[in-house]
Residue frames as qw, qx, qy, qz and C-alpha x, y, z in Angstrom:
[[0.510, 0.206, 0.289, 0.783, -60.35, 128.96, -60.05],
 [0.008, -0.543, -0.176, 0.821, -60.55, 132.76, -60.08],
 [0.551, 0.736, 0.351, -0.177, -62.69, 134.40, -62.73],
 [0.574, 0.137, 0.374, 0.716, -61.01, 135.12, -66.06],
 [0.060, 0.802, 0.170, -0.570, -60.92, 138.68, -67.31],
 [0.503, 0.347, 0.467, 0.639, -60.98, 140.18, -70.78],
 [0.019, -0.791, -0.210, 0.574, -60.81, 143.89, -71.50],
 [0.457, 0.355, 0.462, 0.672, -60.78, 146.18, -74.49],
 [0.020, 0.658, 0.226, -0.718, -61.45, 149.79, -75.43],
 [0.404, 0.505, 0.579, 0.498, -62.95, 151.61, -78.40],
 [0.046, -0.144, 0.013, 0.988, -63.08, 155.22, -79.54],
 [0.152, 0.659, 0.735, -0.045, -66.60, 156.63, -79.77],
 [0.194, 0.292, 0.264, 0.898, -67.66, 159.67, -81.83],
 [0.398, -0.743, -0.360, -0.400, -70.00, 160.95, -79.10],
 [0.065, -0.616, 0.482, -0.619, -69.17, 162.75, -75.85],
 [0.264, -0.019, -0.901, 0.345, -68.92, 160.67, -72.68],
 [0.253, 0.160, 0.483, -0.823, -71.72, 162.69, -71.08],
 [0.620, 0.220, -0.223, -0.719, -74.13, 162.19, -73.98],
 [0.569, 0.130, -0.800, -0.137, -73.34, 158.50, -74.30],
 [0.086, -0.021, -0.823, 0.561, -73.76, 158.05, -70.52],
 [0.444, 0.169, 0.272, -0.837, -77.19, 159.72, -70.57],
 [0.700, 0.208, -0.432, -0.530, -78.34, 157.50, -73.43],
 [0.426, 0.171, -0.876, 0.148, -76.78, 154.43, -71.83],
 [0.010, 0.076, 0.761, -0.644, -78.63, 155.04, -68.55],
 [0.549, 0.214, 0.120, -0.799, -82.03, 155.72, -70.17],
 [0.465, 0.050, 0.884, 0.011, -83.61, 152.31, -70.72],
 [0.571, 0.661, 0.377, -0.309, -86.05, 153.72, -73.26],
 [0.182, 0.750, -0.470, -0.429, -83.11, 154.44, -75.60],
 [0.346, -0.286, 0.873, 0.191, -82.13, 150.83, -76.18],
 [0.573, 0.427, 0.699, -0.021, -85.19, 149.65, -78.15],
 [0.396, 0.891, 0.053, -0.218, -84.85, 152.73, -80.41],
 [0.018, 0.803, -0.558, -0.210, -81.08, 152.75, -80.80],
 [0.189, -0.290, 0.932, 0.103, -80.75, 148.97, -80.98],
 [0.756, 0.293, 0.110, -0.575, -83.79, 148.28, -83.16],
 [0.793, 0.359, -0.462, -0.170, -83.70, 144.72, -84.45],
 [0.439, 0.234, -0.770, 0.400, -81.67, 143.59, -81.43],
 [0.012, -0.160, -0.704, 0.692, -83.51, 144.90, -78.34],
 [0.183, -0.517, -0.688, -0.476, -87.31, 144.65, -78.51],
 [0.462, -0.779, -0.174, -0.388, -88.06, 145.88, -74.98],
 [0.410, 0.216, -0.637, 0.616, -86.44, 146.54, -71.63],
 [0.577, -0.706, -0.348, -0.217, -87.97, 146.29, -68.16],
 [0.249, 0.464, -0.494, 0.692, -86.44, 148.09, -65.18],
 [0.671, -0.614, -0.414, -0.012, -86.88, 147.15, -61.52],
 [0.589, -0.453, -0.165, 0.649, -85.35, 149.95, -59.46],
 [0.057, 0.950, 0.101, -0.289, -84.10, 153.51, -59.86],
 [0.621, 0.735, -0.212, 0.171, -81.01, 152.83, -62.00],
 [0.148, -0.755, 0.581, -0.266, -78.62, 152.66, -59.05],
 [0.107, 0.286, -0.942, 0.138, -77.07, 149.63, -57.36],
 [0.352, 0.163, 0.837, -0.387, -79.50, 146.74, -57.08],
 [0.578, 0.475, -0.013, -0.663, -81.52, 147.79, -60.14],
 [0.556, 0.045, 0.805, 0.201, -82.42, 144.89, -62.40],
 [0.408, 0.512, -0.301, -0.694, -82.64, 145.38, -66.16],
 [0.629, 0.140, 0.763, 0.054, -84.28, 142.71, -68.30],
 [0.266, 0.475, -0.427, -0.722, -83.79, 143.11, -72.04],
 [0.776, 0.313, 0.532, -0.127, -86.05, 141.15, -74.32],
 [0.152, -0.452, 0.611, 0.632, -84.00, 140.44, -77.41],
 [0.695, 0.435, -0.152, -0.552, -85.30, 140.00, -80.92],
 [0.861, -0.077, 0.503, 0.028, -85.20, 136.27, -81.80],
 [0.737, 0.663, 0.059, 0.118, -84.13, 137.13, -85.36],
 [0.018, 0.892, -0.440, 0.098, -80.86, 138.59, -84.00],
 [0.883, 0.157, -0.433, 0.091, -79.77, 135.08, -83.00],
 [0.239, 0.449, -0.598, 0.620, -78.31, 136.06, -79.61],
 [0.159, -0.226, -0.848, 0.453, -80.90, 134.60, -77.27],
 [0.188, -0.674, -0.601, -0.386, -84.21, 135.84, -75.94],
 [0.434, -0.883, -0.142, -0.110, -83.40, 137.54, -72.62],
 [0.546, 0.300, -0.379, 0.684, -80.46, 139.36, -71.09],
 [0.510, -0.803, -0.245, -0.185, -80.90, 140.18, -67.39],
 [0.511, 0.298, -0.411, 0.693, -78.45, 142.18, -65.27],
 [0.475, -0.810, -0.319, 0.126, -78.22, 143.68, -61.77],
 [0.243, 0.823, -0.213, 0.467, -76.35, 146.95, -61.28],
 [0.760, -0.318, -0.345, 0.450, -73.49, 146.62, -58.80],
 [0.331, -0.473, -0.043, 0.815, -71.96, 150.11, -59.24],
 [0.316, 0.757, 0.426, 0.382, -73.36, 153.16, -61.01],
 [0.393, -0.562, -0.070, 0.725, -71.09, 156.21, -60.74],
 [0.405, 0.844, 0.333, 0.109, -72.41, 159.05, -62.92],
 [0.151, -0.931, 0.224, 0.246, -69.52, 161.37, -62.00],
 [0.271, -0.533, 0.718, 0.357, -66.87, 159.01, -63.39],
 [0.704, 0.373, -0.302, -0.524, -69.17, 157.33, -65.97],
 [0.108, 0.269, -0.955, 0.055, -68.65, 153.82, -64.57],
 [0.814, -0.089, 0.027, -0.573, -71.29, 151.09, -64.67],
 [0.053, 0.265, -0.961, 0.062, -70.65, 147.61, -63.24],
 [0.784, -0.036, -0.005, -0.620, -73.28, 144.91, -63.63],
 [0.349, -0.175, 0.919, -0.058, -73.67, 141.26, -62.76],
 [0.512, 0.092, -0.585, -0.622, -75.26, 139.19, -65.50],
 [0.564, -0.107, 0.638, -0.514, -78.07, 137.16, -63.96],
 [0.722, 0.323, 0.608, -0.077, -79.46, 135.51, -67.07],
 [0.330, 0.689, -0.386, -0.517, -78.19, 135.28, -70.64],
 [0.945, 0.234, 0.221, 0.057, -77.94, 132.75, -73.39],
 [0.151, -0.788, 0.501, 0.325, -74.34, 132.38, -74.43],
 [0.859, 0.472, -0.185, -0.076, -72.74, 130.91, -77.51],
 [0.248, 0.709, -0.613, 0.246, -69.37, 130.75, -75.76],
 [0.454, 0.048, -0.848, 0.268, -70.08, 128.11, -73.11],
 [0.556, -0.653, -0.507, -0.090, -71.82, 127.48, -69.81],
 [0.161, 0.544, -0.333, 0.753, -71.00, 130.46, -67.61],
 [0.485, -0.419, -0.672, 0.371, -71.00, 130.11, -63.82],
 [0.155, -0.798, -0.255, 0.524, -70.64, 133.89, -63.37],
 [0.435, 0.456, 0.362, 0.687, -70.39, 136.88, -65.67],
 [0.154, -0.841, -0.279, 0.437, -69.97, 140.56, -64.84],
 [0.506, 0.575, 0.222, 0.603, -69.19, 143.67, -66.86],
 [0.274, -0.709, -0.144, 0.634, -67.66, 147.06, -66.18],
 [0.448, 0.654, 0.326, 0.516, -68.02, 149.90, -68.66],
 [0.322, -0.669, -0.105, 0.662, -66.14, 153.16, -68.21],
 [0.449, 0.780, 0.281, 0.334, -66.48, 156.17, -70.49],
 [0.477, -0.523, 0.020, 0.706, -63.57, 158.63, -70.62],
 [0.338, 0.912, 0.110, -0.204, -63.77, 161.94, -72.46],
 [0.690, -0.047, 0.330, 0.642, -61.20, 162.46, -75.21],
 [0.123, 0.101, 0.277, 0.948, -62.59, 165.71, -76.64],
 [0.376, 0.096, 0.174, -0.905, -65.77, 167.77, -76.93],
 [0.792, 0.180, -0.070, -0.579, -67.59, 165.21, -79.04],
 [0.749, 0.260, -0.609, -0.026, -65.72, 162.00, -78.39],
 [0.602, -0.575, 0.469, -0.296, -64.77, 159.50, -75.73],
 [0.356, 0.296, -0.886, -0.029, -63.20, 156.12, -75.17],
 [0.848, -0.291, 0.015, -0.443, -65.39, 153.26, -73.95],
 [0.131, 0.433, -0.872, 0.189, -63.43, 150.81, -71.81],
 [0.870, -0.176, -0.166, -0.430, -64.94, 147.40, -71.22],
 [0.006, 0.380, -0.893, 0.240, -63.89, 144.76, -68.73],
 [0.847, -0.133, -0.251, -0.449, -65.68, 141.42, -68.60],
 [0.164, -0.381, 0.868, -0.274, -65.04, 138.90, -65.83],
 [0.845, 0.008, -0.247, -0.473, -66.40, 135.41, -66.26],
 [0.307, -0.346, 0.873, -0.157, -66.12, 131.96, -64.82],
 [0.611, 0.094, -0.631, -0.469, -67.08, 128.82, -66.71],
 [0.869, -0.328, 0.036, -0.370, -68.98, 126.01, -65.01],
 [0.969, 0.035, -0.155, 0.189, -66.07, 123.62, -65.59],
 [0.557, -0.732, 0.132, 0.369, -63.42, 126.07, -64.33],
 [0.662, 0.142, 0.364, 0.640, -61.66, 126.39, -67.67],
 [0.006, 0.585, -0.057, -0.809, -61.04, 129.57, -69.69],
 [0.659, 0.678, 0.267, -0.186, -62.50, 130.57, -73.01],
 [0.685, 0.189, 0.319, 0.627, -60.42, 130.56, -76.17],
 [0.154, -0.338, 0.064, 0.926, -59.25, 133.98, -77.38],
 [0.108, -0.220, -0.644, -0.725, -61.80, 133.70, -80.21],
 [0.343, -0.617, -0.704, -0.085, -64.69, 133.19, -77.78],
 [0.319, -0.556, -0.295, 0.709, -63.46, 136.01, -75.54],
 [0.062, -0.098, 0.343, 0.932, -63.44, 138.21, -78.65],
 [0.206, -0.454, -0.747, -0.440, -67.05, 137.14, -79.37],
 [0.332, -0.673, -0.562, 0.347, -68.08, 138.41, -75.91],
 [0.232, -0.467, 0.002, 0.853, -66.33, 141.76, -76.35],
 [0.009, 0.077, 0.581, 0.810, -67.62, 142.17, -79.91],
 [0.198, -0.595, -0.763, -0.155, -71.18, 141.58, -78.70],
 [0.270, -0.720, -0.360, 0.528, -70.96, 144.42, -76.17],
 [0.168, -0.402, 0.251, 0.864, -69.25, 146.76, -78.61],
 [0.047, 0.324, 0.753, 0.571, -71.78, 145.91, -81.31],
 [0.186, -0.777, -0.600, 0.054, -74.52, 147.26, -79.07],
 [0.305, -0.651, -0.053, 0.693, -72.41, 150.29, -78.15],
 [0.197, -0.063, 0.531, 0.821, -71.85, 150.99, -81.87],
 [0.045, -0.589, -0.728, -0.348, -75.62, 150.91, -82.46],
 [0.265, -0.822, -0.375, 0.336, -76.11, 153.48, -79.67],
 [0.321, -0.445, 0.234, 0.803, -73.28, 155.64, -81.05],
 [0.140, 0.213, 0.664, 0.703, -74.77, 155.54, -84.57],
 [0.131, -0.742, -0.651, -0.089, -78.19, 156.45, -83.18],
 [0.302, -0.775, -0.187, 0.524, -76.80, 159.45, -81.28],
 [0.278, -0.230, 0.423, 0.831, -74.81, 160.67, -84.29],
 [0.021, 0.396, 0.717, 0.573, -78.00, 160.45, -86.39],
 [0.318, -0.807, -0.456, -0.200, -80.03, 162.27, -83.67],
 [0.444, 0.277, -0.326, 0.787, -77.71, 165.07, -82.48],
 [0.321, -0.545, 0.062, -0.772, -80.40, 166.82, -80.38],
 [0.847, -0.407, -0.296, -0.172, -81.05, 163.77, -78.20],
 [0.801, -0.467, -0.155, 0.341, -79.26, 163.83, -74.84],
 [0.455, 0.573, -0.066, 0.679, -77.45, 167.05, -75.86]]
């Protein structure tokens, strides 16, 4: 069976350029996502092949590690595609899992974040709409934390 796909988009009250800079700076995540991300290790230069390992706070209840490998990193068009190598999931046993995030400017201080998640379950079935929503909400929850951090710290990544 081909991988299933779920996509969504959200308005963000930060420019695409600023959000991209914060998104691509691994040192931002433990600050912006305090209580969720305890630490992040980077193997590579941020481009394709780079591996990011996030150590998650156990109190957040979303697992202990989230490890990804960058497949595409296009700074000009603000597109990041990653393959998830390791993650604990509440939605089921995933055979494969990849994400694509694209930031599109909508004004001087705003953008739209578009998310596409492709996944394949071990048993070949698809997730329920509720579980697909859980996946999307998890990614946007982290994005919202980064947005809130940048709004509260307007000089960072300006």
